[in-house]
N, C-alpha and C positions, 0 to 999 in steps of 0.2 A: 287244309282249312276250308269250310264252306263260305261262299260269297253271300253276303248279307241281301235280303230283299230290298233293303232301304239304303238310299245314299245318305251320306253325312247331311246334306241340305234337307232331305225329308225327315230325317230324325231330329234335326233341329226345329223344324215346324212342329212336330209331335210334342216335343218337349215345351215349346212355347205354349201349347194349348194348356198344359198343366200351370204355367206361369200365369196364364188369363183366367184360371179358376176352375178348370174342368177337373174332375176326380179321376184317379189313376184307373178305377174299374171301368169307367166309361171309355177312357182313351184306349185301354187294352183291349176292349171288345170291339171298338170301332176300327182299329187298325190291325186286329188280328195277332196281337203280340202278348206274351205273359207279363204279369206284373214285374216278374224278376228281371226280364229283359228290359223293361221300362226304367228300373232302378239302375240296371248295369249301364244303360245309355246316359242316365243323369250323372253318374259316377265318372264315366269315360268322358263325356262331352261337356263336363262343367256345369251341370245343373246345380241349382241352389240347395 
């Protein structure tokens, strides 16, 4: 299995940007991840 480019603390910061009002498209573009990855992280790391 491939190692993630992002640590759990980095993922938490990225997810927090969404909670602060940034939209998913902007977050995905800024951090170089797909929208599917973002939603998978929300599911895995307890996003709302």
